SEMIKOL-947613 format. One line per 8 residues: for each residue x, y, z of N, C-alpha, C, CB. Coordinates in nm, 2 decimals. Glycine has a CB too. Example, Ala and Ser with C-alpha at 12.3 -4.5 7.8 and 13.67 -1.06 7.14 Angstrom:
1.32:-0.57:0.78:1.23:-0.45:0.78:1.32:-0.33:0.78:1.13:-0.45:0.90 ~ 1.28:-0.22:0.71:1.37:-0.11:0.71:1.29:0.00:0.79:1.41:-0.06:0.57
END
This chain:
12.73:21.56:11.29:12.87:21.54:11.25:12.89:21.42:11.24:12.96:21.59:11.33 ~ 12.83:21.32:11.32:12.88:21.20:11.36:12.83:21.10:11.23:12.82:21.16:11.51 ~ 12.66:21.17:11.18:12.63:21.11:11.08:12.72:21.16:10.95:12.49:21.11:11.07 ~ 12.81:21.26:10.94:12.83:21.30:10.79:12.92:21.19:10.77:12.89:21.45:10.75 ~ 13.02:21.20:10.87:13.13:21.10:10.81:13.11:20.97:10.74:13.22:21.05:10.92 ~ 13.01:20.91:10.73:12.97:20.81:10.68:12.93:20.88:10.54:12.85:20.73:10.76 ~ 12.93:20.99:10.51:12.85:20.99:10.35:12.99:20.97:10.29:12.74:21.16:10.28 ~ 13.06:21.01:10.29:13.17:20.95:10.19:13.14:20.81:10.15:13.31:20.95:10.25
13.06:20.76:10.22:13.07:20.58:10.17:12.94:20.55:10.10:13.09:20.45:10.31 ~ 12.86:20.69:10.09:12.72:20.63:10.03:12.78:20.64:9.89:12.55:20.73:10.05 ~ 12.68:20.57:9.75:12.73:20.57:9.63:12.68:20.68:9.61:12.70:20.47:9.54 ~ 12.75:20.77:9.53:12.71:20.89:9.48:12.61:20.86:9.32:12.86:20.99:9.46 ~ 12.49:20.96:9.29:12.45:20.97:9.20:12.41:21.06:9.15:12.41:20.93:9.20 ~ 12.36:21.07:9.04:12.31:21.19:8.91:12.23:21.17:8.88:12.36:21.22:8.80 ~ 12.11:21.28:8.87:11.98:21.26:8.83:11.92:21.12:8.84:11.97:21.30:8.71 ~ 11.95:21.06:8.96:11.90:20.90:8.99:11.95:20.80:8.99:11.84:20.86:8.94
12.06:20.85:8.84:12.16:20.74:8.79:12.28:20.72:8.88:12.22:20.77:8.66 ~ 12.33:20.60:8.92:12.42:20.57:9.05:12.56:20.61:8.95:12.41:20.39:9.14 ~ 12.66:20.64:8.98:12.76:20.68:8.95:12.87:20.60:8.97:12.76:20.77:8.99 ~ 12.84:20.45:9.05:12.94:20.39:9.08:12.97:20.33:8.94:12.91:20.31:9.19 ~ 12.96:20.31:8.83:12.95:20.26:8.73:13.06:20.33:8.62:12.81:20.25:8.71 ~ 13.05:20.44:8.65:13.16:20.56:8.63:13.29:20.51:8.68:13.12:20.71:8.71 ~ 13.28:20.50:8.85:13.39:20.49:8.94:13.45:20.33:8.88:13.33:20.51:9.11 ~ 13.38:20.25:8.84:13.49:20.13:8.81:13.48:20.11:8.69:13.48:20.01:8.87
13.52:20.23:8.58:13.55:20.18:8.50:13.72:20.30:8.46:13.41:20.17:8.41 ~ 13.72:20.36:8.56:13.81:20.45:8.58:13.94:20.39:8.58:13.78:20.50:8.70 ~ 13.96:20.26:8.63:14.10:20.18:8.62:14.19:20.17:8.48:14.08:20.03:8.66 ~ 14.05:20.10:8.43:14.08:20.05:8.28:14.12:20.19:8.19:13.93:19.98:8.21 ~ 14.03:20.31:8.19:14.12:20.44:8.13:14.25:20.46:8.17:14.05:20.58:8.16 ~ 14.31:20.43:8.28:14.42:20.51:8.33:14.53:20.40:8.28:14.42:20.55:8.49 ~ 14.57:20.30:8.22:14.65:20.22:8.19:14.67:20.18:8.07:14.64:20.16:8.24 ~ 14.76:20.20:7.99:14.80:20.21:7.85:14.79:20.10:7.78:14.93:20.26:7.83
14.78:20.12:7.63:14.72:19.98:7.57:14.90:19.99:7.51:14.54:19.97:7.43 ~ 14.88:19.82:7.53:15.03:19.82:7.41:15.04:19.86:7.28:15.08:19.69:7.39 ~ 15.15:19.84:7.29:15.20:19.94:7.12:15.27:19.84:7.07:15.30:20.11:7.11 ~ 15.29:19.87:6.90:15.35:19.78:6.83:15.50:19.79:6.80:15.28:19.76:6.71 ~ 15.54:19.90:6.91:15.69:19.97:6.83:15.80:19.86:6.92:15.74:20.20:6.89 ~ 15.89:19.83:6.88:16.02:19.77:6.92:16.09:19.82:7.04:16.11:19.78:6.82 ~ 16.05:19.93:7.08:16.07:19.96:7.19:15.98:20.03:7.27:16.16:20.00:7.19 ~ 15.93:19.99:7.43:15.84:20.10:7.49:15.90:20.20:7.54:15.74:20.06:7.58
15.77:20.28:7.59:15.79:20.40:7.69:15.84:20.35:7.84:15.65:20.48:7.71 ~ 15.89:20.41:7.94:15.91:20.38:8.09:15.81:20.32:8.16:15.94:20.48:8.17 ~ 15.69:20.37:8.09:15.54:20.35:8.20:15.48:20.20:8.15:15.41:20.49:8.17 ~ 15.51:20.17:8.04:15.49:20.03:7.95:15.57:19.96:8.01:15.53:20.02:7.80 ~ 15.68:19.96:8.02:15.80:19.86:8.07:15.73:19.87:8.23:16.02:19.93:8.05 ~ 15.73:19.98:8.32:15.70:19.96:8.47:15.62:19.82:8.46:15.61:20.09:8.54 ~ 15.45:19.90:8.42:15.39:19.83:8.38:15.40:19.64:8.35:15.36:19.91:8.31 ~ 15.46:19.67:8.24:15.48:19.50:8.19:15.55:19.40:8.31:15.60:19.48:8.04
15.69:19.50:8.38:15.76:19.43:8.46:15.67:19.40:8.62:15.89:19.51:8.47 ~ 15.57:19.50:8.61:15.52:19.48:8.76:15.43:19.35:8.75:15.43:19.61:8.83 ~ 15.35:19.33:8.64:15.26:19.20:8.63:15.29:19.10:8.57:15.16:19.22:8.60 ~ 15.42:19.11:8.55:15.53:18.97:8.52:15.53:18.94:8.65:15.71:18.98:8.46 ~ 15.60:19.01:8.76:15.64:18.97:8.86:15.53:18.92:8.99:15.72:19.08:8.88 ~ 15.44:19.01:8.95:15.33:18.97:9.05:15.29:18.82:8.99:15.19:19.10:9.04 ~ 15.26:18.80:8.82:15.18:18.70:8.80:15.26:18.55:8.88:15.17:18.69:8.62 ~ 15.43:18.61:8.82:15.51:18.48:8.84:15.49:18.45:9.06:15.72:18.53:8.77
15.51:18.56:9.11:15.51:18.51:9.27:15.36:18.49:9.28:15.57:18.63:9.39 ~ 15.25:18.51:9.20:15.09:18.45:9.26:15.08:18.31:9.21:14.94:18.54:9.21 ~ 15.13:18.26:9.09:15.12:18.12:9.01:15.26:18.05:9.08:15.14:18.13:8.81 ~ 15.35:18.08:9.15:15.43:17.98:9.17:15.41:17.89:9.23:15.51:18.01:9.20 ~ 15.29:17.88:9.37:15.27:17.76:9.42:15.16:17.66:9.36:15.24:17.78:9.55 ~ 15.06:17.71:9.26:14.97:17.62:9.17:15.02:17.54:9.07:14.90:17.71:9.10 ~ 14.96:17.44:9.07:15.04:17.35:8.99:14.95:17.39:8.82:15.02:17.16:9.06 ~ 14.97:17.36:8.70:14.96:17.33:8.56:14.83:17.41:8.54:14.96:17.15:8.50
14.75:17.32:8.61:14.57:17.37:8.61:14.53:17.47:8.67:14.47:17.28:8.67 ~ 14.63:17.55:8.75:14.54:17.68:8.80:14.62:17.78:8.72:14.54:17.72:8.99 ~ 14.73:17.74:8.65:14.78:17.89:8.55:14.69:17.94:8.44:14.93:17.86:8.47 ~ 14.57:17.87:8.44:14.46:17.92:8.36:14.39:18.05:8.39:14.37:17.83:8.37 ~ 14.44:18.07:8.57:14.34:18.16:8.60:14.44:18.29:8.60:14.26:18.11:8.74 ~ 14.53:18.28:8.57:14.63:18.40:8.55:14.59:18.55:8.49:14.74:18.35:8.46 ~ 14.55:18.50:8.44:14.44:18.65:8.33:14.35:18.72:8.42:14.31:18.59:8.18 ~ 14.28:18.61:8.47:14.15:18.66:8.60:14.21:18.72:8.70:14.06:18.54:8.68
14.29:18.66:8.77:14.34:18.71:8.96:14.45:18.85:8.91:14.49:18.51:9.09 ~ 14.50:18.82:8.78:14.64:18.95:8.76:14.54:19.08:8.74:14.76:18.93:8.58 ~ 14.47:19.03:8.63:14.31:19.15:8.61:14.26:19.24:8.75:14.15:19.05:8.57 ~ 14.23:19.09:8.82:14.12:19.15:8.98:14.23:19.23:9.03:14.07:19.02:9.13 ~ 14.34:19.20:9.07:14.48:19.26:9.18:14.48:19.37:9.07:14.67:19.14:9.21 ~ 14.52:19.40:8.98:14.52:19.54:8.94:14.37:19.64:8.92:14.59:19.53:8.80 ~ 14.31:19.58:8.91:14.21:19.67:8.92:14.12:19.68:9.08:14.11:19.63:8.80 ~ 14.17:19.59:9.17:14.07:19.65:9.32:14.23:19.73:9.37:13.98:19.47:9.46
14.35:19.74:9.27:14.49:19.83:9.34:14.45:19.95:9.30:14.67:19.79:9.29 ~ 14.37:19.97:9.13:14.39:20.12:9.10:14.26:20.15:9.20:14.37:20.18:8.91 ~ 14.15:20.07:9.20:14.03:20.13:9.31:14.09:20.19:9.42:13.93:20.00:9.37 ~ 14.15:20.10:9.52:14.18:20.15:9.59:14.27:20.28:9.61:14.20:20.07:9.62 ~ 14.37:20.27:9.56:14.46:20.40:9.54:14.39:20.52:9.45:14.60:20.36:9.46 ~ 14.30:20.50:9.38:14.20:20.63:9.32:14.13:20.67:9.48:14.04:20.58:9.18 ~ 14.08:20.56:9.52:13.98:20.61:9.68:14.04:20.72:9.77:13.96:20.46:9.80 ~ 14.18:20.73:9.74:14.26:20.80:9.85:14.26:20.93:9.80:14.42:20.73:9.88
14.24:21.00:9.68:14.22:21.09:9.61:14.10:21.17:9.69:14.20:21.05:9.46 ~ 14.18:21.31:9.71:14.04:21.38:9.73:13.91:21.43:9.65:14.08:21.47:9.78 ~ 13.79:21.42:9.72:13.67:21.43:9.65:13.65:21.30:9.54:13.67:21.57:9.58 ~ 13.70:21.19:9.59:13.69:21.07:9.53:13.56:21.00:9.54:13.77:21.00:9.58 ~ 13.54:20.87:9.52:13.41:20.76:9.59:13.51:20.63:9.57:13.21:20.75:9.48 ~ 13.51:20.56:9.68:13.59:20.42:9.69:13.51:20.30:9.67:13.66:20.41:9.82 ~ 13.46:20.28:9.54:13.35:20.15:9.52:13.40:20.03:9.62:13.35:20.09:9.34 ~ 13.52:20.00:9.63:13.52:19.90:9.73:13.53:19.89:9.87:13.59:19.85:9.71
13.46:20.02:9.91:13.41:20.01:10.07:13.28:20.00:10.06:13.43:20.12:10.17 ~ 13.21:19.94:9.97:13.06:19.89:9.94:13.08:19.73:9.95:13.00:19.93:9.77 ~ 13.01:19.68:10.06:13.02:19.54:10.10:12.95:19.45:9.98:12.94:19.51:10.25 ~ 12.85:19.52:9.90:12.78:19.49:9.81:12.85:19.42:9.66:12.72:19.61:9.80 ~ 12.95:19.55:9.65:13.02:19.49:9.54:13.15:19.40:9.59:13.05:19.61:9.44 ~ 13.19:19.39:9.71:13.30:19.33:9.72:13.26:19.18:9.73:13.37:19.38:9.82 ~ 13.15:19.14:9.79:13.08:19.01:9.77:13.07:18.97:9.60:12.92:19.03:9.83 ~ 12.97:19.08:9.57:12.97:19.07:9.42:13.10:18.99:9.37:12.97:19.22:9.36
13.25:19.02:9.42:13.35:18.97:9.32:13.41:18.88:9.39:13.44:19.06:9.26 ~ 13.39:18.83:9.55:13.44:18.76:9.60:13.33:18.61:9.59:13.48:18.82:9.74 ~ 13.20:18.62:9.59:13.12:18.47:9.57:13.15:18.40:9.48:12.98:18.46:9.55 ~ 13.11:18.50:9.33:13.16:18.42:9.21:13.25:18.37:9.21:13.17:18.46:9.12 ~ 13.37:18.41:9.22:13.53:18.37:9.21:13.56:18.20:9.32:13.65:18.54:9.29 ~ 13.48:18.26:9.45:13.49:18.16:9.55:13.39:18.04:9.47:13.43:18.22:9.70 ~ 13.30:18.05:9.43:13.22:17.97:9.37:13.24:17.87:9.30:13.16:18.01:9.33 ~ 13.36:17.97:9.22:13.42:17.89:9.09:13.53:17.81:9.12:13.47:17.97:8.98
13.62:17.85:9.20:13.68:17.75:9.29:13.65:17.60:9.32:13.67:17.80:9.40 ~ 13.54:17.60:9.42:13.47:17.54:9.46:13.42:17.43:9.33:13.39:17.63:9.54 ~ 13.36:17.48:9.24:13.30:17.40:9.13:13.41:17.33:9.09:13.24:17.48:9.02 ~ 13.53:17.37:9.03:13.63:17.32:8.94:13.69:17.22:9.09:13.74:17.46:8.85 ~ 13.67:17.20:9.20:13.75:17.12:9.22:13.60:17.01:9.26:13.87:17.16:9.33 ~ 13.49:17.03:9.29:13.36:16.92:9.27:13.38:16.84:9.18:13.22:16.98:9.23 ~ 13.44:16.91:9.02:13.39:16.86:8.90:13.53:16.72:8.86:13.38:17.02:8.77 ~ 13.69:16.83:8.97:13.83:16.76:8.89:13.86:16.64:8.99:13.98:16.87:8.88
13.81:16.67:9.13:13.85:16.58:9.21:13.78:16.61:9.34:13.98:16.58:9.23 ~ 13.67:16.56:9.34:13.55:16.53:9.44:13.57:16.50:9.57:13.47:16.44:9.39 ~ 13.64:16.36:9.54:13.66:16.30:9.66:13.75:16.39:9.76:13.71:16.17:9.64 ~ 13.89:16.46:9.71:13.98:16.51:9.80:13.89:16.63:9.78:14.15:16.51:9.78 ~ 13.80:16.73:9.76:13.72:16.81:9.75:13.65:16.82:9.93:13.63:16.77:9.63 ~ 13.60:16.72:9.89:13.49:16.69:10.02:13.60:16.63:10.14:13.34:16.56:9.98 ~ 13.71:16.58:10.08:13.75:16.51:10.20:13.86:16.64:10.32:13.86:16.35:10.12 ~ 13.85:16.76:10.27:13.89:16.88:10.34:13.76:16.92:10.46:13.92:17.01:10.21
13.67:16.88:10.45:13.55:16.88:10.58:13.58:16.78:10.66:13.39:16.85:10.54 ~ 13.66:16.73:10.63:13.68:16.56:10.75:13.84:16.55:10.79:13.64:16.36:10.65 ~ 13.89:16.61:10.88:14.04:16.59:10.89:14.11:16.46:10.92:14.09:16.67:10.99 ~ 14.18:16.42:10.87:14.21:16.24:10.88:14.30:16.22:11.08:14.39:16.18:10.68 ~ 14.20:16.11:11.08:14.22:16.07:11.23:14.12:16.15:11.35:14.40:16.11:11.26 ~ 14.04:16.17:11.27:13.91:16.20:11.36:13.86:16.11:11.45:13.80:16.24:11.27 ~ 13.80:16.09:11.59:13.73:16.03:11.69:13.65:16.05:11.64:13.73:16.05:11.82 ~ 13.58:15.88:11.58:13.43:15.88:11.54:13.30:15.98:11.61:13.39:15.74:11.58
13.30:15.96:11.75:13.18:16.06:11.81:13.24:16.22:11.74:13.17:16.06:12.01 ~ 13.32:16.26:11.72:13.35:16.40:11.66:13.33:16.43:11.51:13.49:16.43:11.69 ~ 13.29:16.32:11.43:13.28:16.35:11.30:13.19:16.43:11.26:13.27:16.25:11.23 ~ 13.07:16.43:11.32:12.96:16.51:11.27:12.97:16.64:11.32:12.84:16.46:11.31 ~ 13.00:16.67:11.43:13.02:16.83:11.47:13.13:16.86:11.38:13.05:16.87:11.64 ~ 13.23:16.79:11.34:13.39:16.85:11.26:13.34:16.88:11.15:13.54:16.75:11.24 ~ 13.24:16.77:11.05:13.20:16.84:10.94:13.08:16.96:10.94:13.15:16.73:10.86 ~ 13.00:16.95:11.05:12.92:17.08:11.04:12.99:17.20:11.05:12.83:17.08:11.14
13.12:17.24:11.15:13.21:17.31:11.14:13.27:17.34:11.03:13.28:17.29:11.20 ~ 13.33:17.24:10.98:13.42:17.25:10.86:13.37:17.37:10.74:13.42:17.09:10.81 ~ 13.20:17.26:10.71:13.11:17.33:10.62:13.09:17.49:10.64:12.97:17.25:10.63 ~ 13.03:17.50:10.74:13.03:17.67:10.83:13.12:17.75:10.75:13.09:17.67:11.01 ~ 13.26:17.68:10.82:13.42:17.78:10.79:13.40:17.80:10.62:13.61:17.67:10.83 ~ 13.39:17.69:10.57:13.37:17.70:10.36:13.28:17.76:10.34:13.33:17.56:10.26 ~ 13.18:17.79:10.39:13.09:17.88:10.35:13.09:18.04:10.39:12.97:17.83:10.39 ~ 13.20:18.06:10.50:13.22:18.22:10.54:13.31:18.25:10.44:13.28:18.26:10.71
13.38:18.17:10.40:13.52:18.22:10.32:13.51:18.34:10.21:13.59:18.08:10.24 ~ 13.39:18.34:10.15:13.38:18.42:10.06:13.31:18.59:10.13:13.29:18.34:9.95 ~ 13.24:18.54:10.25:13.22:18.63:10.35:13.34:18.68:10.39:13.15:18.57:10.46 ~ 13.42:18.64:10.45:13.55:18.69:10.47:13.64:18.81:10.40:13.61:18.58:10.45 ~ 13.63:18.74:10.28:13.67:18.80:10.17:13.62:18.96:10.16:13.61:18.71:10.06 ~ 13.46:18.97:10.13:13.44:19.06:10.16:13.43:19.18:10.25:13.41:19.04:10.13 ~ 13.39:19.13:10.35:13.41:19.22:10.51:13.56:19.24:10.51:13.34:19.12:10.67 ~ 13.64:19.16:10.47:13.80:19.22:10.52:13.85:19.32:10.41:13.92:19.08:10.52
13.81:19.33:10.30:13.83:19.44:10.22:13.77:19.57:10.24:13.80:19.40:10.10 ~ 13.65:19.53:10.33:13.53:19.67:10.32:13.58:19.71:10.46:13.32:19.63:10.31 ~ 13.58:19.66:10.54:13.62:19.71:10.71:13.77:19.79:10.70:13.65:19.57:10.83 ~ 13.84:19.73:10.62:14.00:19.79:10.64:13.99:19.91:10.57:14.13:19.69:10.59 ~ 13.92:19.94:10.45:13.95:20.05:10.37:13.79:20.12:10.47:13.94:20.01:10.15 ~ 13.71:20.14:10.48:13.64:20.18:10.59:13.69:20.24:10.70:13.57:20.10:10.62 ~ 13.77:20.17:10.76:13.83:20.22:10.87:13.92:20.33:10.87:13.88:20.14:10.91 ~ 14.02:20.28:10.74:14.10:20.39:10.70:14.07:20.55:10.63:14.18:20.33:10.60
13.95:20.49:10.58:13.89:20.63:10.58:13.85:20.74:10.65:13.82:20.63:10.55 ~ 13.78:20.69:10.78:13.71:20.74:10.90:13.82:20.78:10.95:13.61:20.65:10.99 ~ 13.96:20.70:10.96:14.06:20.77:11.07:14.12:20.91:10.99:14.20:20.66:11.13 ~ 14.12:20.86:10.85:14.18:21.01:10.77:14.11:21.14:10.79:14.16:20.99:10.61 ~ 13.94:21.09:10.78:13.87:21.24:10.81:13.83:21.28:10.96:13.73:21.24:10.74 ~ 13.88:21.18:11.03:13.85:21.19:11.12:13.97:21.32:11.18:13.84:21.06:11.17 ~ 14.10:21.26:11.17:14.22:21.33:11.19:14.23:21.43:11.15:14.31:21.30:11.17 ~ 14.18:21.45:11.02:14.19:21.61:10.93:14.09:21.73:10.97:14.15:21.57:10.76
13.97:21.63:11.01:13.87:21.72:11.10:13.91:21.81:11.23:13.76:21.62:11.15 ~ 14.00:21.68:11.30:14.04:21.74:11.41:14.12:21.88:11.37:14.13:21.64:11.48 ~ 14.27:21.84:11.27:14.39:21.95:11.28:14.30:22.04:11.23:14.54:21.92:11.20 ~ 14.18:22.06:11.14:14.10:22.17:11.10:14.07:22.25:11.22:13.98:22.12:11.02 ~ 14.00:22.23:11.30:13.93:22.30:11.44:14.03:22.31:11.53:13.81:22.22:11.51 ~ 14.15:22.27:11.53:14.25:22.29:11.64:14.33:22.37:11.59:14.33:22.18:11.70 ~ 14.35:22.42:11.45:14.41:22.50:11.39:14.45:22.68:11.43:14.36:22.48:11.29 ~ 14.35:22.72:11.44:14.27:22.86:11.51:14.30:22.88:11.66:14.08:22.85:11.50
14.29:22.75:11.71:14.28:22.75:11.88:14.44:22.70:11.95:14.15:22.61:11.93 ~ 14.46:22.59:11.87:14.60:22.55:11.92:14.70:22.52:11.76:14.57:22.38:12.03 ~ 14.80:22.60:11.72:14.87:22.55:11.62:14.98:22.43:11.68:14.94:22.67:11.55 ~ 15.02:22.43:11.72:15.14:22.36:11.76:15.07:22.21:11.77:15.22:22.42:11.91 ~ 14.97:22.21:11.81:14.91:22.07:11.84:14.86:22.06:11.69:14.77:22.05:11.98 ~ 14.78:22.14:11.63:14.73:22.11:11.50:14.85:22.09:11.38:14.64:22.23:11.47 ~ 14.93:22.12:11.44:15.06:22.10:11.32:15.08:21.96:11.33:15.23:22.19:11.35 ~ 15.09:21.94:11.46:15.09:21.78:11.47:15.04:21.67:11.46:15.11:21.74:11.53
14.88:21.70:11.48:14.78:21.64:11.44:14.81:21.64:11.28:14.65:21.71:11.48 ~ 14.85:21.72:11.18:14.86:21.72:11.03:14.97:21.63:11.01:14.88:21.85:10.96 ~ 15.10:21.59:11.08:15.21:21.48:11.09:15.15:21.36:11.10:15.29:21.49:11.20 ~ 15.06:21.36:11.19:15.02:21.24:11.21:14.91:21.17:11.10:14.96:21.24:11.34 ~ 14.83:21.28:11.07:14.76:21.27:10.92:14.83:21.24:10.80:14.70:21.39:10.89 ~ 14.95:21.30:10.75:15.03:21.23:10.69:15.10:21.09:10.71:15.10:21.31:10.67 ~ 15.13:21.09:10.79:15.17:20.92:10.80:15.06:20.82:10.79:15.25:20.88:10.94 ~ 14.95:20.88:10.84:14.83:20.78:10.84:14.78:20.75:10.70:14.70:20.83:10.93
14.82:20.87:10.60:14.77:20.86:10.44:14.90:20.77:10.40:14.76:21.03:10.34 ~ 15.03:20.78:10.43:15.10:20.66:10.42:15.09:20.52:10.42:15.16:20.67:10.48 ~ 15.03:20.55:10.57:15.03:20.39:10.60:14.86:20.30:10.54:15.04:20.38:10.79 ~ 14.73:20.41:10.50:14.69:20.37:10.41:14.67:20.34:10.28:14.66:20.40:10.43 ~ 14.84:20.41:10.22:14.81:20.40:10.09:14.88:20.22:10.07:14.90:20.57:9.98 ~ 14.98:20.18:10.20:15.01:20.09:10.20:14.87:19.95:10.19:15.11:20.11:10.31 ~ 14.78:20.01:10.29:14.66:19.94:10.34:14.59:19.87:10.22:14.57:20.04:10.41 ~ 14.60:19.98:10.11:14.52:19.98:9.97:14.59:19.91:9.93:14.49:20.10:9.89
14.71:19.88:9.91:14.80:19.81:9.84:14.78:19.64:9.88:14.95:19.87:9.87 ~ 14.85:19.63:10.02:14.79:19.49:10.08:14.68:19.45:10.07:14.80:19.47:10.19 ~ 14.57:19.50:10.09:14.45:19.45:10.08:14.42:19.39:9.96:14.38:19.53:10.10 ~ 14.47:19.46:9.84:14.40:19.38:9.69:14.50:19.27:9.68:14.41:19.49:9.53 ~ 14.61:19.30:9.70:14.69:19.18:9.73:14.66:19.04:9.80:14.78:19.22:9.80 ~ 14.60:19.05:9.94:14.55:18.99:10.00:14.48:18.89:9.97:14.52:19.03:10.05 ~ 14.33:19.00:9.91:14.22:18.94:9.86:14.23:18.82:9.74:14.14:19.04:9.82 ~ 14.33:18.89:9.63:14.38:18.79:9.55:14.45:18.64:9.57:14.43:18.84:9.50
14.54:18.71:9.67:14.61:18.58:9.71:14.54:18.44:9.82:14.73:18.65:9.80 ~ 14.42:18.51:9.88:14.32:18.44:9.93:14.25:18.32:9.83:14.23:18.55:9.96 ~ 14.18:18.39:9.73:14.15:18.37:9.61:14.25:18.21:9.55:14.18:18.53:9.53 ~ 14.37:18.28:9.51:14.46:18.15:9.53:14.49:18.09:9.59:14.53:18.13:9.52 ~ 14.50:18.06:9.69:14.51:17.92:9.76:14.37:17.88:9.78:14.58:17.91:9.91 ~ 14.23:17.92:9.79:14.16:17.85:9.76:14.15:17.73:9.66:14.11:17.92:9.74 ~ 14.17:17.84:9.56:14.25:17.79:9.41:14.29:17.65:9.40:14.38:17.87:9.38 ~ 14.42:17.67:9.47:14.50:17.55:9.50:14.46:17.45:9.59:14.62:17.60:9.55
14.37:17.45:9.67:14.32:17.33:9.78:14.21:17.26:9.61:14.19:17.43:9.98 ~ 14.18:17.34:9.51:14.07:17.24:9.45:14.18:17.22:9.29:13.85:17.34:9.43 ~ 14.27:17.22:9.27:14.30:17.19:9.12:14.44:17.08:9.20:14.35:17.37:9.00
END
């Protein structure tokens, strides 16, 4: 029983072909494409309003050089948000519970921010490794510590997203299993457990949205240090 709880995080395959690629294409199929009409429908209007507000909020602390990343960061936010929300549906697979996928998104984007910083302002980029006013005996130790913390950033991005979504899915499955088992024996306790499950599902919806936003927000903060 314990091992079956983790079966939901296994990448599904059909005839030996991994279906994670199909799961990654679902978000792009759900969003409507803009039309040439003067008046859009309600869905397009809501989508445009949300994207504009998010882009303004995200790029507000960045200077002009960082605004070139608006399309990448906004698309990544919508992509992660859609994957996280679709993963909450029954009998679905959540690709963002795979650490390999999250690291595949975090490492290249973090590396791109570092390359931009080293190319545009190498002195300021390397200056983050040594805080101003550091005593001379502590300089080698602080440089090592700051370098390690710098390279841990993409790992923290991927692990944070994976751990939060995995923990939420496990809690939902554990509580739903408990409610199903308790229903014939203790109906009152089962109803209370179902209420907790409903509240936990609402919390997991919030976590799915917040984690997608935090992932992109931290990337924008790394970009802010290097532009």
